[in-house]
BAVOMI-560770 format. One record per residue (C-alpha): residue number from 1; residue in three letters; z, y, x. Coordinates in Angstrom, 1 decimal, decimal comma. Layout:
atom seq->NUM	type->ALA	c3->Z	c2->Y	c1->X
...
//
This chain:
atom seq->1	type->MET	c3->98,0	c2->113,4	c1->92,8
atom seq->2	type->SER	c3->95,5	c2->113,3	c1->95,6
atom seq->3	type->GLN	c3->95,2	c2->116,0	c1->98,1
atom seq->4	type->GLN	c3->92,0	c2->118,1	c1->97,6
atom seq->5	type->ILE	c3->89,5	c2->119,5	c1->100,1
atom seq->6	type->VAL	c3->87,7	c2->122,7	c1->99,1
atom seq->7	type->GLN	c3->84,6	c2->123,7	c1->101,0
atom seq->8	type->ILE	c3->83,2	c2->127,2	c1->100,6
atom seq->9	type->ASN	c3->80,1	c2->128,3	c1->102,4
atom seq->10	type->PHE	c3->78,0	c2->131,5	c1->102,2
atom seq->11	type->ASN	c3->75,6	c2->133,7	c1->104,0
atom seq->12	type->PHE	c3->76,7	c2->137,1	c1->105,2
atom seq->13	type->ASP	c3->74,7	c2->140,3	c1->105,6
atom seq->14	type->ILE	c3->76,9	c2->142,4	c1->107,7
atom seq->15	type->SER	c3->77,7	c2->142,7	c1->111,4
atom seq->16	type->LEU	c3->79,9	c2->140,1	c1->113,1
atom seq->17	type->ALA	c3->82,5	c2->142,8	c1->113,7
atom seq->18	type->GLU	c3->82,5	c2->143,7	c1->110,0
atom seq->19	type->TYR	c3->82,7	c2->140,1	c1->109,0
atom seq->20	type->ALA	c3->85,7	c2->139,5	c1->111,4
atom seq->21	type->GLN	c3->87,4	c2->142,6	c1->109,8
atom seq->22	type->MET	c3->86,8	c2->141,2	c1->106,3
atom seq->23	type->CYS	c3->88,3	c2->137,8	c1->107,4
atom seq->24	type->GLU	c3->91,4	c2->139,5	c1->109,0
atom seq->25	type->SER	c3->92,1	c2->141,3	c1->105,7
atom seq->26	type->VAL	c3->92,3	c2->138,0	c1->103,8
atom seq->27	type->ALA	c3->93,7	c2->135,6	c1->106,4
atom seq->28	type->GLN	c3->97,4	c2->136,1	c1->105,5
atom seq->29	type->PRO	c3->96,9	c2->136,1	c1->101,7
atom seq->30	type->ILE	c3->95,0	c2->132,8	c1->102,2
atom seq->31	type->ALA	c3->97,8	c2->131,5	c1->104,4
atom seq->32	type->ASP	c3->100,3	c2->132,4	c1->101,6
atom seq->33	type->THR	c3->98,4	c2->130,5	c1->98,9
atom seq->34	type->LYS	c3->100,7	c2->128,1	c1->97,1
atom seq->35	type->GLY	c3->99,8	c2->124,5	c1->97,8
atom seq->36	type->LEU	c3->97,5	c2->125,2	c1->100,8
atom seq->37	type->ARG	c3->98,1	c2->123,0	c1->103,8
atom seq->38	type->TRP	c3->95,5	c2->124,6	c1->106,1
atom seq->39	type->LYS	c3->92,1	c2->126,3	c1->106,3
atom seq->40	type->VAL	c3->89,5	c2->125,8	c1->109,0
atom seq->41	type->TRP	c3->87,3	c2->128,8	c1->109,3
atom seq->42	type->LEU	c3->83,6	c2->128,1	c1->109,8
atom seq->43	type->MET	c3->80,9	c2->130,1	c1->111,5
atom seq->44	type->ASN	c3->77,2	c2->129,5	c1->112,2
atom seq->45	type->GLN	c3->76,2	c2->132,7	c1->113,9
atom seq->46	type->ALA	c3->72,6	c2->131,8	c1->114,3
atom seq->47	type->GLU	c3->72,1	c2->131,2	c1->110,6
atom seq->48	type->ARG	c3->74,5	c2->133,9	c1->109,5
atom seq->49	type->GLU	c3->76,4	c2->131,4	c1->107,5
atom seq->50	type->ALA	c3->80,2	c2->131,1	c1->107,3
atom seq->51	type->GLY	c3->83,0	c2->129,7	c1->105,2
atom seq->52	type->GLY	c3->85,9	c2->127,4	c1->105,3
atom seq->53	type->VAL	c3->87,3	c2->124,0	c1->104,6
atom seq->54	type->TYR	c3->90,7	c2->124,0	c1->102,9
atom seq->55	type->LEU	c3->93,3	c2->121,2	c1->102,3
atom seq->56	type->PHE	c3->95,4	c2->121,6	c1->99,2
atom seq->57	type->ASP	c3->98,4	c2->119,5	c1->98,2
atom seq->58	type->ASN	c3->96,8	c2->118,6	c1->94,9
atom seq->59	type->GLU	c3->94,0	c2->119,5	c1->92,4
atom seq->60	type->ALA	c3->96,1	c2->122,0	c1->90,5
atom seq->61	type->SER	c3->96,6	c2->124,1	c1->93,7
atom seq->62	type->ALA	c3->93,0	c2->123,9	c1->94,6
atom seq->63	type->GLN	c3->91,9	c2->125,0	c1->91,1
atom seq->64	type->ALA	c3->94,4	c2->127,8	c1->91,0
atom seq->65	type->PHE	c3->93,0	c2->129,1	c1->94,3
atom seq->66	type->LEU	c3->89,4	c2->128,8	c1->93,1
atom seq->67	type->ALA	c3->90,3	c2->130,8	c1->89,9
atom seq->68	type->GLY	c3->92,2	c2->133,4	c1->91,9
atom seq->69	type->PRO	c3->91,4	c2->136,8	c1->93,4
atom seq->70	type->ILE	c3->90,4	c2->135,7	c1->96,9
atom seq->71	type->VAL	c3->87,5	c2->133,6	c1->95,7
atom seq->72	type->ALA	c3->86,6	c2->136,2	c1->93,1
atom seq->73	type->GLY	c3->86,4	c2->138,7	c1->95,9
atom seq->74	type->VAL	c3->84,0	c2->136,4	c1->97,8
atom seq->75	type->ALA	c3->81,8	c2->136,0	c1->94,6
atom seq->76	type->GLU	c3->81,8	c2->139,8	c1->94,1
atom seq->77	type->SER	c3->81,1	c2->140,9	c1->97,6
atom seq->78	type->PRO	c3->77,6	c2->142,4	c1->98,1
atom seq->79	type->ALA	c3->77,8	c2->141,3	c1->101,8
atom seq->80	type->LEU	c3->77,9	c2->137,6	c1->100,8
atom seq->81	type->SER	c3->75,2	c2->135,5	c1->99,2
atom seq->82	type->ASN	c3->74,2	c2->131,9	c1->98,6
atom seq->83	type->ILE	c3->77,8	c2->131,0	c1->97,8
atom seq->84	type->SER	c3->78,5	c2->127,2	c1->97,6
atom seq->85	type->VAL	c3->81,9	c2->125,8	c1->96,4
atom seq->86	type->LYS	c3->82,6	c2->122,1	c1->96,5
atom seq->87	type->THR	c3->85,8	c2->120,1	c1->95,9
atom seq->88	type->PHE	c3->86,6	c2->116,6	c1->97,1
atom seq->89	type->GLY	c3->89,5	c2->114,2	c1->96,8
atom seq->90	type->VAL	c3->90,9	c2->112,9	c1->100,1
atom seq->91	type->MET	c3->90,6	c2->109,2	c1->101,0
atom seq->92	type->GLN	c3->94,0	c2->109,2	c1->102,6
atom seq->93	type->ASP	c3->94,0	c2->105,7	c1->104,0
atom seq->94	type->MET	c3->90,8	c2->106,1	c1->105,9
atom seq->95	type->THR	c3->91,6	c2->109,6	c1->106,9
atom seq->96	type->ARG	c3->94,9	c2->108,4	c1->108,5
atom seq->97	type->ILE	c3->92,9	c2->105,8	c1->110,5
atom seq->98	type->THR	c3->90,6	c2->108,5	c1->111,9
atom seq->99	type->ARG	c3->93,5	c2->110,8	c1->112,6
atom seq->100	type->GLY	c3->92,6	c2->113,4	c1->110,0
atom seq->101	type->PRO	c3->95,1	c2->116,2	c1->109,7
atom seq->102	type->ILE	c3->96,7	c2->115,3	c1->106,4
atom seq->103	type->ALA	c3->100,3	c2->114,6	c1->105,4
atom seq->104	type->GLU	c3->102,0	c2->113,2	c1->102,4
atom seq->105	type->PRO	c3->101,4	c2->115,5	c1->99,4
atom seq->106	type->VAL	c3->104,2	c2->117,7	c1->98,2
atom seq->107	type->GLN	c3->105,1	c2->117,0	c1->94,6
atom seq->108	type->VAL	c3->104,7	c2->120,0	c1->92,3
//
């Protein structure tokens, strides 16, 4: 199975300090997600847009994360709006050439 990238973006309607506190509360649960290799946290302060790019071992891990409580919390938060979720397979050969941070997938 191909590794999967998940990209989640949204606008936030709270202070940067409140947003940082929100992120701190979910950072470790995200890190503990089965099949997650890494997450890069995104911030466009001027546009009040944030989100993340995630690399999962496989599609099943990505879909489990998307169906889980962390993403449900994003969707239910009154402080977040214009939520966009996209998933992509990884073109591993080309990504290796350009030094993308991928590794061989773990078999589940």
